[in-house]
N, C-alpha and C positions, 0 to 999 in steps of 0.2 A: 664439421664437428666430429671428433673421433667418438667411437662407440664406448670405449673404455674410459670415458671422461670421469674425473672425480666428482663426488656429489657436491652440490653448491652450498654456499652459506645460506642461512635463513633468509627468506625473502622479505622485502619491505611491504608495507600495506599497498603501495602503488603496484608493485610486481604482482602481488596476490590478486588485486583487482583486475589487472590485465589478463592474468591466467583465467580468472573466473569468466571474464567477458569472452575470451577465446573459446572456452568450453561451450558457451551459449552460441557463439558464432558457428562452431562446428556442428551444432544441432540445427542450424539454419535460421537463427534469430537475427533478423535484420536490424532491430533496434540496438542490440548489443554491438553489432558491427558499426553502426552509425556513431555510437558512443566511443568506440575504440578509435575510429577515424578522428573524431573531435579531439580526443585526448592527445593524439600523436601527429596530427596533420602539420602542425607548425614545425616539428622536428624534421619530418620528411621533406616538406616543401623547402625549408631553410637549407637543409643539407644538399638537396638537388640543385637549388639556385646557386649555392656557393661553388658547387662542382661544375655546373654547366653555364653559369652566367645567367642573368635575368633575361630570359627570352620565352617565346611561346612554348618551347618544349617542356619547361619546368612543370607546368600544371599537368601535362600529358604523362610525364614520367611519374610524378607523384601519384596520379590516379592509377597508373599501372602497378605501382607498389601495393596499393590497397586492394586492387583486383587480385593480385597474387596472394595477399593475406587471406582474402575471402576463399579463394580456391584451395589454399593449403591448410585451412583451419582444421579439417578432419585429420590431417597428418601431424599437426603441431604437437610437439613434446617440449615442455618447459625445462630444457636442459640449462638454459642461461636466462638472463633477464629478457623479457619480451622485447624491450627496445633494442637489445643487441641483435636478436633475430630479425627484427624489423629493419635495422640498419644494414644487415647483411643483404637482404632483398634489395634495399635501396642501392647499396654498393654494386650489386650485380647489374641492375638495370642502368645505372649511371655509367659504369664501365662499358657496357654494350653500346650505349649512346655515344660515348667518347670515341670508341673504336669506329663506329659508323661514320662519325663526323670526320675522323682523321683520313678516311678514304675519300672524302670530298675536299677539294681545295677550298680554304677559307682565308680571308684577310685576317691577319693577327690583330688582336685587340690593341696592341701597342701602336701599330701603324695608324689605326683609326684615331688614336689619341693625339698623335703628333700635330695634326692640323688645328687643334682646338686652342683658342686664345685663352691666356691666363691673366691678361691684364685688364683692368677697368678702363674702358675706352674713353671715359670722360677725363680721367686724371693721368692715364698712361701708366699708373702704378698697379702692381698686382693687387687684386682684391683678396682679402684674407679668406672669404668663403670660397672663392674660386680656386685658390691655392689648396684649400682643404679638400675640395671636390677632386682636384687634379691628383692629389696624393692618394685619395681613396680609390680613384680609378686606376692609378698606377699599382697600388697594392693588389687590387682585383686582377689586373692584367698579369702581374708577376705570379700570383697564385695560379692563374689559368695556364701559365707556361710550365708549371711543375709537372713531372711525370704523375700519372693518375694515382698511383698508390701513395706517393708522398703527399699529393694534394688532399686525398681522402683522409690520411692520418692527421694532417694539419687542420682540416675543417672539423674533424671529430674532436680534436683536442682543444683548439682555440675557440670555436663557436659553440659546439655541442657540449663542451666541458666534460668529455668522457675520460675515465682513468686510462692509464697505459694498458691495464689488463683488459678493459672493455674494448679498447681499440684493437688489441691483439686478437680478441675473439671475432670482432667484425671483419678484420682483414685476413683472418686465418694465418697470423704471424706470431712469432714469439715476442715477449715483452722487450728483450734486447733489440730485436729487429725493428720494433716500433720506435724505440728510442733512437735508433740509428736513422730510420726514415725521417723522423722529426728533426734530427740534427742536420741532416742533409738538406731538408726542405727549408729550414731557417737560414742556413748558410746561403743557399741559392737566392732566397728572398732578399737577404742583406745585399748581395751582389747586384741584383736587379734594381734595388731601391737606393743604391749608394749615392746617386746624384741628388736625390731628394733629401737624404739624411745629412748631406754636407752643406745644405743651404743655410 
């Protein structure tokens, strides 16, 4: 975040409460920290899970995010929404984990899906709920194959419902760059999911 950043618009009640809690956390108040975690745990865990896939690392990374919040409380300056700052910490830890993983060979999610049956064995016809599950897995696999910044932009927009401006803050990008990232991400997703969309 640049030092010569313009002053922000008036804060919502939710932002003000987050700032109040962070001031208490910086004074070492554990109850305020627990309340802050409770308020934002779903956002952090959801974002981490969508970026990394549902596995054992999700809880660990989410926990690391809040450990960073606790350790950084004394230096916290409310230049942006608290959730924007929180998601920046989440982004950094998730990107670190993705880079760590890319150094280790892994089976792609897509190849794991190929062997799974989509037909109802009693009738031989595809079962609607299985087809729905397969499509959901295919969407998750396609999102997992996106470059990390595109994936993060898509998760923040689609699931966390952040504005282009908020996503730009989280990713340290301009708003046009965010729109471009999202356009490329959606184009790639359509290409990956083409065979499902044509059914």
